[in-house]
N, C-alpha and C positions, 0 to 999 in steps of 0.2 A: 656530370650527369648523376641525380639521385637514383638509386635503386633500391627498390622495396621487393620484400618477399612477402607475397599477399595471396589472397584466395580470389580465383575468377570462377564464376558460377557457370554452370552448365546444367543439363538434365531437363526435363520437362515442367511445365507448370504443376506445382505442388509436389514435386519430385526432384528436390535440389541435388546437386552433384557438383562439387568443386574441385578444381584442379590447384594444387599450390604452385604458384609461379614466380619466377623472377622477372619483374618488369620495371620499366622506366616509371618513375613517380608521376609523371604527366600523363601516361597513358591511360586509357579508359579502363574500367573494371574488368570487363569481358574481353579487351580488345587485345592490341599488339602486347608479346611478352618475349622475354629473351630465352628463357629455358623453363621447362616443366622440372620441378622438383618433388612432386608428390600429389597426392590425391586425398580426399576428405568426402565421406558419405555419412551424412548425418542422419540417414534413415536407418543405418545398422545400429545394433544394441552398443552400449558404450564400451562392454568389454571384446567386442568383436575384433578379430586381428586385422580384417581389411577395412576398418572403419576408418584408420588414418595410416597412410604409407608415405613414407619421406625416404628420399635418397640422402643418407646422412653425410657421405663424403661431399657431395655437391652443396648442400646446404653450409656445412663448414667452410667450404670454399668461398661462398658467395658472403657470408658472414665476415671472413677474414678480408675480404675486399671492401667492406662497409656497408653492404646491404643491411637496410633496417626492416626487420619482420614485424608485421602489424601485430596488434595485441593477441589476437586468436592465433595467429601463426606462432608467435612467441611462445604462447602456452603449449601448443603441440609440440615445438622443437624442445622446450624444457621437459616435458613429460616424456619424450622419446630418449633423452639422455644426452643430447647434445648440449656442449657448453654454450651459452649464450654470452655475448661480450658485455663488458661491464656497463656500458651506457643503456644497453637494453635492460640489463637487471635493475639498475637505478630507476629507470623509467617505469618499470612494471611495479616497483616497491612504492613509487610515488603514487601511482593511479590507485594500487591497493589501499594506501593509506587514506587518500582522497575519499574512496569509496566507503571506507570503514567509519570516517568522519561524518560522511553525508548520512549513512545508514543510522549512525548514532543520533544525529540531529532529527531525522525523520522519526525514529523511537520516540525522543524525547517530545516532541510536537504532539505526536499521537497521544502519549501519555497525559499531557497537558491539556489536550482537547477532550481526552475521556474524563479526566478530573473536573474539568468545567462542565461538562455535560452532566455529570453525576451531581455536581453542587446545585446546579439549575434545576435537576429533576427533585432533589431534596427540598431546594427552596419552594418549588410548585407544590409539592407534597405539604409541606408545612402551611402554605397558604391556603391550600383546599382544605386541610384540617381545621385551621382557623375560621375559614367560612363556613364550614359544616357545624363546628360549635357555636358561631353567631347565629347561624340559622336554627340551631337547636334552642338557643336561649330565646331567640324570637319566638318560636313555636310555644314554648312555654309560657312566654308573656302573654301571647295571643290566647292560650289556652286559659291561663288565669284570668285574664280580662273577660273572656267568654263567660268562665264559671262566675265571677263576680257580677256580671252582668244579668246572668240568669239567676243569681241570688237576688238580686234587686228585682228582677221582674217577679220572681216567686213571692218576695215580700210585699210587693206593690199589689199583686193578686190577692193575698191573704188579708191585706189592709182593706181593699175594696169589699172582700166578702164579709169581713167583719162589721164594715160600715154598713154594708145591706142588710145584715142581720140586726145591726142596733136599730136601723131605721124600720125594721119591720116591728 
């Protein structure tokens, strides 16, 4: 029979309170258990003495009998100064290593995404500047064409006036 040391939830809605219990691995989370070996109240401040209470002698006994603590309970046990078996320590170290690798991978992905977004923004800004320069050149060309057209119209009007004076 596989035995686990785990948390069993109690308390009201939005006000959790946990019992640290030794239970058969196949038993439901809040169901049947073999022995209650402590409590955990997550609503109390982290430094509060009543936040986590453990029966060190009973936990040591169950660990010696091969009971496997869950991740959270193993952390509580280690923080309280009770020696964890080697298989639990190695399992915790492996999970910590996996988490750190995953966190590093997420950080690298985030940095790559930010770099890509920055490059896209710079490209868009350069494209916008090129369009603005092109629009300015087009406006200058249109203005020059309008000035040339006005000059031609002015010359045509002067030529008409001079021909009208000559005809008089």
